[in-house]
C-alpha positions as CSV (number, residue, x, y, z in Angstrom):
1,M,0.0,0.4,0.1
2,K,2.2,2.7,-1.0
3,G,1.9,6.0,0.2
4,D,-0.8,5.1,2.7
5,E,-0.1,6.2,6.2
6,F,-2.3,5.1,9.6
7,L,-2.0,5.7,12.8
8,M,-3.7,3.1,15.7
9,M,-5.6,4.1,18.8
10,D,-7.8,2.3,21.4
11,I,-11.2,3.0,21.2
12,D,-12.6,4.7,24.3
13,W,-15.6,2.7,24.9
14,K,-16.7,5.2,27.7
15,A,-17.0,7.9,25.0
16,G,-18.6,5.7,22.4
17,L,-17.6,4.3,19.1
18,E,-18.4,7.6,17.1
19,A,-16.4,10.0,19.6
20,S,-13.5,7.7,19.4
21,I,-13.4,7.9,15.4
22,F,-13.8,11.8,15.7
23,R,-11.0,11.8,18.1
24,G,-9.0,9.7,15.8
25,M,-9.6,11.7,13.1
26,E,-8.6,15.1,15.0
27,R,-5.4,13.5,15.8
28,Y,-4.3,12.1,12.7
29,A,-4.9,15.6,11.0
30,L,-2.9,17.2,13.6
31,K,0.2,14.7,13.3
32,M,0.2,14.3,9.6
33,E,-1.5,18.0,8.6
34,K,-3.7,16.4,6.5
35,Q,-7.3,14.8,6.5
36,A,-7.8,11.0,7.4
37,N,-9.9,9.9,5.0
38,V,-10.5,6.0,6.2
39,V,-11.1,4.4,9.4
40,V,-10.5,0.7,9.8
41,L,-11.4,-1.4,12.8
42,N,-12.9,-5.1,14.2
43,P,-16.2,-5.9,12.9
44,A,-16.9,-6.9,16.5
45,D,-16.4,-3.4,17.4
46,L,-19.2,-2.3,15.2
47,N,-21.9,-4.8,17.3
48,G,-24.1,-5.0,14.3
49,Q,-24.8,-1.2,13.8
50,A,-24.3,0.8,11.1
51,L,-22.2,4.5,11.0
52,D,-23.5,7.3,9.1
53,C,-20.0,9.1,8.1
54,V,-19.4,11.7,5.4
55,G,-16.0,12.8,4.2
56,F,-14.3,9.4,4.9
57,E,-14.9,5.3,5.3
58,V,-15.4,2.9,7.2
59,Q,-14.0,-0.3,6.7
60,A,-14.7,-3.4,9.0
61,M,-11.7,-6.2,8.8
62,K,-10.7,-9.5,10.8
63,N,-6.9,-8.2,10.9
64,V,-7.6,-5.3,13.4
65,L,-7.4,-6.1,16.8
66,P,-10.7,-5.8,18.6
67,G,-10.9,-2.2,20.7
68,T,-8.4,-0.3,18.2
69,L,-8.8,1.7,15.0
70,W,-6.3,2.6,12.4
71,V,-7.2,6.0,11.5
72,G,-5.6,7.4,8.4
73,R,-5.6,8.3,4.5
74,V,-5.4,6.1,1.3
75,E,-4.6,8.4,-1.9
76,E,-6.0,6.9,-5.0
77,K,-3.5,5.2,-7.4
78,T,-2.4,7.3,-10.6
79,E,-2.5,5.6,-13.9
80,N,1.2,5.7,-13.9
81,D,1.2,4.3,-10.5
82,R,-0.7,1.1,-11.7
83,R,1.5,1.0,-14.4
84,E,5.0,1.1,-12.0
85,E,3.1,-1.8,-10.4
86,Y,2.2,-3.6,-13.1
87,M,6.0,-3.6,-14.2
88,Q,7.3,-4.4,-11.0
89,E,5.1,-7.4,-11.2
90,E,6.5,-8.7,-14.5
91,R,10.0,-8.9,-13.4
């Protein structure tokens, strides 16, 4: 995942999942000096609830430790990036 940057943080269950996500987004923006566009968490932490998110994507992945969030930015790959990856795979 070339160019992807993530911060990992614990979910503060007293404050709630949504508050933890927004706190993570703020911390990411301060540290990285750009806005996060994705939050990744363990599916068990969603407890079946749907999150209404504007401006970022929430992904549930089993490889994320329960009780933690990965807050980060995934850059859209350009055609040049895809071509470069293809050339490296061919070698």
